[in-house]
N, C-alpha and C positions, 0 to 999 in steps of 0.2 A: 516443492517436489518433493514426492519422494521418493526413497534410495530404489535404486533397480532394485528389483525381487530377487533373491538365490536363494537355493537349498540352504539348510542350514548345516555349515560343518564346523565341527570341531575346531577350536585353535591349539593343535599340536606341535611339541618341538623333539627333533629326537632324539632316543636313550643314549647315544652316544654322546660321551666324555664331552667330545673334543667337537661335536656339533651342536650341541647341549649350553655352550657359552657361547654360539655365534649368537643370539636373539638379543643378548644382552650386550656383545661388545660390536656388533655390525652398527648399529644407531651410532655410538658415538663414535666409528672412524669415518663409516661410508655414509652415512645416511643425513643425521640430525644439521638442520642449515640451522646459519646462524642468526640472530636479531640484527639488525643495523643499529650503530647507535643513533640515538634520538638527536636531531639536532633542534640547537635552541631554540627555547620558544619566543614569544615576540617578535618573530619573526615578522617583516610589514607584508601586506597581500591588500589586493581588491575584491580579491574572493578568497573560496577556501581553496580553488586549486591552484592556488599563488603558492599554497601550503607543501614545504618539502616534506614531510611527515604523514604520511598517509593517516585519513582519519581524525589531521586538525581541523580545526574551524575558522576559517575569516571573522573575526568578530569586532566590530571597530575599528578597523583597517590593523589589527594585528593577529597572528595566528597564535591558537588557545588549542591547548589539548583537550581530550578527552579524558574522562576517568572511568569508563564504561562504554564499548562499542554501542549501547542503545542506548545511552542519557545525552544530551543535549546539555552542557556547563559552561555557565559565564556569558550565556546566549539570551538577545532581548527576545527569541520567542522560538517556539519549536510547532509553529503549522500557522496560514494565513488567518487565521480567529485572533489570532494574539498580536496583529497588527491592524485591526480594524478594518474598515471595509474599501479604503483606498489605496493600501499596499499589501507585500505579500513579505511571507516568511521566505529567504533564502541563505541555507547556511548559517542559519542562525540568528540573521541578521534582516532587521526588515529594512525595507527598500520601497521608493515612491517605482509606480511604472511607468517606466518611459521606453517601451518600445513592447513590438507584439512581439507571443511566443512563435516561434519558428523562423522571425526574418533574423536575414543575415546581414554581415556588412563586410565592406575589407577593412584588414587591419596589418601591423606591420610591428617586427621588434627586432633587436639585433642578431634574432635566427632568419629574419627573413618577411616573406609576404605570407600571410594568412586569413583567416578568416573568422569572425564574430558571432556567435548564434546567442539570439533572443532564447532567454526559458525565463520562467516564473514571471517575465514583465520586467528582465534586466540581463543587461548585453553582459555575456560570460567574457573567462579569459580568451588571448589571440590565441587562435590553433600554431599559429607559428611561438609555441614557449620552450626555451632553453630547459633543459633538464640536464640530472648529475650524469660527467661524464663517465660511459662506461668503460671499461680497458678493453682490449683489442679488436674493439671493430673496426678500428682505420677510421672513424667519424667522430666529428667538433659536436659531441650532443650539447654542452654547456654555452657554445656559441662565444668562446672566447678567444677564437684564433689559433688553440693550440686545439693536437689530437693527441687523446692517450696518455696528457701528463699524470706527473706523481703515478705512472704505471709499474717503472722499471724499479732496479736495485734492491729485487726481494729475495727469499731464500728458496728454491723449491721446496714446495708442501708446505709455505707459510698461509694461510686464510685470514682474511679480510674481511668487515660485514660492504657492503656495496647496498646500492637500492635505485631503482624506477620510481615513475608517478604510480606504479601499482603495487611498490609493496615493498621488501626489502630480500636480499637475500645474502649468498655470498660469492668471493673471488677466489680464486688460488693461483701461485704463485708456479708459472712451469716454464723454465728454461729462462727465468731470472728477471720476468713477466707477471704479471698479475694479469688475467685473463676469464674469459668461462664464468658472469655476473650470474646466478640463476635467479634473482630476480622475476616473476613476470613482467614482461614485454607488454604495453600496450598494442594494441590489435584497431582494425577499425570493427567503429560501433554497428552492431548487428539489430536488426529490431528482432528484437522475442516475444517473447507471449508475456504481456502488461503482469500479469501475476506470477513471475519467477524472471523478472528483469536482472539484466547484468551490465557492468559498466565497464566494458571490453576497452575504450580507450581511454580510462580513466583519468575520466577530467571531470568526475562528478557529477555529471548528468547519465539519468536512465534513457533508451535510445532515444537518445534526442533526433528529429527530422523523421519519426519516424509515425508519426498520427495526424490524425484530418487529411485522409483518404476516404475513397468510396469506395463503399463493401462490394467484392466479387471483382474489382479491377487485379490487376497484374500487371508486376515491372521486371526489369533486370535487374539481379542483387549478382554483386561481385565483393568478396572478401581478400581477393589478393590471390588466391589460389587456384581460379578459374570461372566463371560464370555459372548463374544459375536462377533461380526464377520465386518470387515472393507474392505472400495473396495479401490483398487488404481484407480482414475483418473486425467487425466491430469500431472501424474509422482509424486501424491501426495495422501500418507493415508485417507481417512475419512471416514466419517457416519457409524461409529462406533454404533452398535444398544447394546453393554454393557448397563447395569445399571449405572449410575453416581452417585458417591458419591455428597450428599452435606450437608448442614449445618445441624446442629442436631435442630429438632424442638420438642416440648413436645406434640408427639404422639406418648409415644410405644412402637415408631420402633427405628431401627438402622439407623438411616438415612445418618452420616458418612461412615457406613460399617467399624466401627474398634472393632467391637465386644462388643462393650456397648451400651448400651440403656436411652437417654435423660440425658447424661451426660455432666456436664461442662453448665447446661442453668440455668443459674438464672436471677430476674427481683425484680423492686421495687416496694412493698406492705406496703410503710410507710404511715399514717395518721396523722392527724392534731397535734394528741398524740403524735410522735416522728417516726424516720425512722424507717424502717425493711426491709429485703428482704428474699425472698421467693427460693426453687428450684424446679425442676421439681420432678417426681419421679412415674414411670408411666403411663405416663402420663398426668398427676396431678399435680398442683402448692401446696405445702405442706411446711409447717415450718414456716408460715411468722412470724417472730421475732419484726415488730410490736408491738407498746401497744395498745390498743384497748381504755381502760379507761384513761378519764380525765377532767378537768373542763374547761366548753368551756362558750361561751357569743353566746345570744340568737340571732336564726337567722342566726345564721354561719352554712355553710355548708360543707362536709368533702368526701371526695373522697377518692377509695381503688380501687387499682387493684384486676381484679378477673375473671374467668372464661378460659378460651381458649386467645383473646383477650378485653375483656370487664372492664368494670368500675361501682361501686358499690356507691351508696350516701346515706348518712345519715344528717340530721339537729340538731342543737341545739334547747333544749326547755325546759328554766327554770331550764338551766345551767348545763342540763344534754342532753348528744346525744340520739337519737331516734335510735330505727333499722335499720341496715340496710336494705336498700331497695332491691329490685331485680336485676339482675347480668345486664347490660348492653351491648352485643358485639355491637362495634363499629371499626373494623376492618379500618387500610388503604388500607391493602393488605392484598392478601393471599402469609402465609410463603412459603419461598422458590419460588415466582416468581422471576425472573430477569427485569430489563427495560436499554435498552442500549439506547445512542443516540449518536449523530454524534460530534466531536469535533475535536480541531485541522484542518489538511487538507487531510487528509483522515484518520482519526483516528474514534475512539468511546471510551467510560467509561461506567460501567456498575453500578448496584446497585443492591441489593439482599434483598427481603422480608425478614425478621428477625424473630426471634420464638415469637416476640409479636406482630406479625404482623403491624410493624411501618420499613417504607424504610432504609436499612443502607446508609455508606455516598459512595456520587460515586467513585471509582476507580481510579484512575491515566487515564490518558489520552494515548488510546495504540494507536500509526500513526504506523502503517504498510504501512508506502509510499517507493515504491521501487524508485519513479522516480519523479521528478516534470510535471504535467499536459502538453504536449506541447511538451517536451522533446524527443528529436531524438537520436539516437543511430545508427551505422553502425556496421558492422561485415563482415569478405569475406565469402564467398557462404559453405556452406557444401563442396563443390567440392573441395574446395582452390582457385578458381577464381571466381572474380567477386564479387562485395558487396549485400549485404542486409539491408536495414535500416526497424526498429521499432519506434514505437510511445509512446510517455505513454500517457494513457488516463485517463476521469477526476474521474479514481477511484483510481489514482496514482499507478497502476500497470502498467508495460509492454506488449502492445498489441502483437500480432504475427506478426512474422518477415515474411515481403511483399517478395516477389518473387526478384529471381538476373538478377544483372543488365545486365547478359552475358548469350549469349544463348550458346546448348549444346560446349563442349568443345572438342578442336580439338587436343588440345595436354594435356602434362601435366607442369604444372609452372618449368621453370627452365630447361624442355628438350630442349636438343640441335640435329640437323641433318644436315648434311653435303652432297653436289652432288656434280658433275666434272663436269666443265668447261673446256673453251677450252687450247689448248696446255697442257694437262694433270694435268689442276692445280683441286683446290676443292674450295667450298664456303659453309659458312654455317650462319645456321640461327636459331633463339632460339626462345621458350612459353613466351607468357608474362603474366606480371600476369590476365589477361581477357582469359587463356588458349587456345591462340589464336597465329597462326604462324608468327614471325616479319619476315621483309624484310629480303632476302638475304644480305650476304654480301658482298666484292668484291672476285673477282676471287685471287686466292695467290697459290704460290707455281708452278708457273706455268713452261713448258718446252722452250727449243729451239724454237721450230715452231710446227708448225700441221702434223701429222702423214701423208706420201703421198707427201706431199710436195716437188718441186724440188728449189733448190737452188744451188749457183756457187761460188765455191771461184777463184780468179784472177792468172795468171800466169806470168811468163815474161813475156813481148811484146805487141801489143796493142792489146786490143779485145781478147785474148787468155785467158779460161775459163776451168776448172776443175766441172764438174758436181759433186753433192749432192744430198743424198735423206732424207727425216727426216724418222724416225723408228718409232714404234708403241710408243715408250717412250717417245716420241715429242723429240728427242735428234737428230741432224744432223750424219748421217753415214759418215763412212767416203769416202772422193772424188774420182773421175776417173782419168783416165789420162786427161791432157793436149789437148787442142783441140782450134784448130784457127778458130773458132769463137763466138762469142759471142750470149747471151740472148736476148741482148734490143739494141737500137740505145740511147746512151745517148740524153736528152732533151726532149724525148720522155713523151707523158702524164703521171702522176704517175698511177698504176695498183691498184684498189680498187676490196676490196671483202665482203661480210657480215662475222661477226663475233659477237658471241654473240648469245646473241637473238632477238637483234631488233638493233645491233652495225655493226662499220663499221671499217675497217682499209686498210691501204695504204703500199705501198712501191714505191720508186723510182731506175734508171737506172742509175748505178752510170758509170764512165769513164771509169771504166773498161770492158763497156759494158753486166755486168751482172747486177741483181736484186739487191738491198737492202735489208735489214730483213724488216719483215711486221713490221710495228709500234701496238702502242697500242688500244684496241678497243675501240672505242666512241662509245657512247649512249649518245642520245638526253638527257638535263638537266633535265627533266620533264619525263623521260623513268621511265619503271616501268618493273618488271620482269615477265610476262605473265603466270597466275595463280595463283599467289601472292595476298594477301586480305588484306584488311586494314579498322582496327574497330575505331569507335571513338563516346562520347557517345553522347544521344538525348535524349530530354525532359527537366523535371523539375524537381527541387526538393521541388519544395514548393506546401502547404497544404501535403492534402494528396498522392501527387506525388512523382513516385522516376524516376530517370533517367532509359532510356533503353542504346539499344548500336542500332547501325546502319553499314552498312560493304557495301562495295566497289570493287569490282573484274579487276586485270589487266586484257587486252583484249591480242587476236597476236599479237596486231601492236604496244605492248607496253605501253599503254597510259592506266590513272583509265575509270572502264565503272562507272556512276551513281551508287551516295548513295542506296541501299534497305532503305523497309520501318523500321522504329524504331520498334524492339523487347524488349520484356522485359520488365522492370519499371511497375511504375503505371501509369495510362492514369487520367485525369481530366473528370470527369462528366462531364455532361451539363449542368446542374446546382447545386448551393448549397440545399443540403438537412436543411432546416432552423432547426436550435434550436441542431442539434447535437454533436455541439463544433466542429468541423471540416472544413477546408476549401475544400469540394467536386472536386467543381470546380477549384482548384490552381490557384485562382487571388490573393491571399494574405488574402483573408475579410472571414472571417465565419459567415453565414448569422445568424441573431437576429432582432428579434421584440418585442423590450422590451415596453411596458406598459406607459402609462404617471405617473406611481406612483413609478417606477422604474427607469423612464426619471430622475426626479427631486429629486433622494432619493438612490441610488441606495439601495433601502429596503432589500438587503439577509441580514442583519446584526440587531441586534434588538437596538443597538446603534443608529443605520442610517434607523429607523421606518420612514416610511412618516405618517407625521403628519394628524390627519384629524380633525380633530377639535373635534363636539362633544357637551360637554355641555347641556347633557338632549337632543336632539333633535337625532332622529334615522337618522343610515347611509344606506345608502345602494351603493357599487361602485361593478365595473368587473373590473376584472383585469386579467391577465394571469401570467402561470409560464411557460417562453417562451424557456427554454431550460434548458438539465443537467447541465450548470452550473446556471440554476434559480432554487436552491433546495429550500430556502424559500422565502415568499414575508410577512413581521413586519407590521401593522400597529400600531399610537398611537393614542388612544380618551382618551378624557375631557369625565371622566365620574361624573356624579352626583347624592348625595347619597337625595336622599327625605327623609323628616320626616314620618314617621311611625312608628305605634305599634308594628308592625308585623314586620319577615325579607321579604327582598324583593330579588329581583333574577335579575340578567345580565344574558339576551338571545342573543348568537352570531348564527346565520344559514352559511354555506357555501352551494348554491343549484348552479344550474345547469353545474357539475361538465364537462366538455369534455367527451364525450364520449371514452373509451378505456383508461382511465388515472386514477388516482389512486390519489385524493388527502384528507388531515387530516387538522385537524379545532384543534387549543390551545390557550388557554387564562392564561394573565400572571399578577399579580399585580402590578409590573413595570418594567419598563428597567432594571434594576436592576436584580429580580427576572427571566427574561426573560434570561438574558445574565447566571446565574446562573442555571438554566435550571431548576428550578421550579415552573412547572404550576398548575394555580385553574385547569384545568380542559380542557377535550379533547375529542375526536371523530376521531376516527380511524378506517371508515366503509370499506370494501374493496371495490375493484371497482371505479365505479363514482357517488354510492350511494352520496345520501345527507348528509352532515354532519351538527349535531347542538350542542354547548353546551349551560347547564344553569346554572350560580353561583347564589348561596344563600349566602347573605353576612351576617355575622355573628351578631346576636340576641345584638339589639340597640347598634351599632357599626357605625359610620361613617366610610363606604368603597366608601368615593368619591375620584378622583385621576385621573390618568393619567394611564388607563393598558392600555394594547399590546396584540393584535390580532397575532395571528401566524396561516398564509397557508401555508404547507408541502407537498412535495412531497410523496408518499405514495411510491414509487418505485422508481427504478435510473430512470426506461424507462417511469415516467408518465409526461409530458412535451405535449405541445401544443402552437403551433407559433401561431392559427389562432383559436382558441376555449377559448373563457373568462367566467370563474367564476364568478358565483355574491356572494357579501360578504354583511351580513346585520346585522346592531351591534344596538342593542337599547343602548343606553346609558344613562337610566335614572334607577336609581336603586329606 
């Protein structure tokens, strides 16, 4: 999901020496969240939800860390295909399917009764799971019979790591007790957009109990803050309009909808005279325990948190602190706001702005990849006959099933039918996997003759015979009296007659002057039965194409007619659609037109940025985002910091964006900061409107070095094979 569009605006700090120091000092004093100490590895587990460290995987009964948020390490599998046809990949390990997705059953733990959900063919962890003890809540989160254990005996202002199932944070000592863990809290799972899933209850499952509904149905929904309604679309519940709980903010409101207001919110209010912390009550910060008076050195400056998200300053003169100055609000972000960035192959990670107007830690990468882009999957058609295929898109989700490769069924698979044939026999044929009749089998269980045929049995003497007639049951009737005459002359040509549909049978005159039995019905080797049909695959399965079926029929002369038109399947387009990532003309190649910068370095990642030089000289270039696979263009530039008594700015502009597409502009301090997603400034104006960023250096700092400029697609469909954008960078600070 692209970030919300807003007008480009420069990132600037005040020219005042006092205020100029605030951006550098406030994050360290007020806003920077601490990462929790990791839980030791090799923790026993049944599934990944049992692991205490967010992002760890349960592999073969032991919690294992990941070296990167988008890579499964030391695991049996990455997707279902790795486990064969009878097993599924769940949290990096292959499991037998022992339940049906969506099934529930009761369960119990030391925390009481709960429910287990079946997902991925495996029973997941019980909902009544113990969690880390949180100080100040008055609840026994770890279900050990104790409440808020190990929370006291601290010094006001001390901080320590804390964690919930959703991630890490920190808690602060206020009044001798650790309180106010600001780690993200689990919430009721919300049925959202499958293209942008989130694990609100932090159980390792995305949007559980949200699927298998009927499109157009509606139902009530409630996240704990009031009822709403959600609709079923694409067989998934989504778009619930009920108010959702948020992290508690210092605003005299019950943001998390737990019945309490401004609970468990603390912040640092330390001064240079000593540490301290304060809590929120009635929307106001109160009870700061930091000492205010102490000796000081002349010209020393002191900062302290104040207001909603600000700081105030004082200076030392003659060994005495001056009065505090006015409170200057300098928020990083709006409390409750959320940012999302892409990660992994098709995942996303999020961070939320906390009560102190500072960004929290990024969540782990949630990769909802159902398949690998370009992967192809086949399955029987709904009728049971023929096959259909679907292809995994660039969003790592399966596309729609294509058409069946078989025309309308003639019969049901496995069905058989019989028909009479010569001499009271029978032949059979079976329905094929393509729901079309197969060829007739041989004529079996035949009688001795054709009804009405006349035959002769020899009698004693020369050319004496008695006549017999074939019955309706294809058996010879009783012969008559011997007659002194023959039916034929020995040595005369064989008698021939048609049989079957296109065959012949013959008989010869015996020495007794009677015809012998008719021989077998012989047909040409390449003959077929009139009315029979034959089918064969046609077309190709390269690119977007899928094979079809062609048919031919047997004519009255027992010869196959010409093949008919290829039906079903998917035909190639006359030409590739440039940039869509698909092989539309089925020639084995998807058309792309990369620009020269991408051709040199494949500049789609921070570490592979196209090096532009710079060194104080302005740079102007034109380039393209030419396909759905081309999400980013990164450029590394050498920025020179000039000597000036005033702060200077680095200006970057993105202009001439092709019509109908949306590109955004980002600026990073280094390749490492770019890889971590920590931007200095960004501009995400909607549509093809120009974007620009203007970053102001810190007062008196040397901010030269290699900066990274990123150009990103604002929406998945924003690319152009032919339209180039213009990027201008002023590399002189």
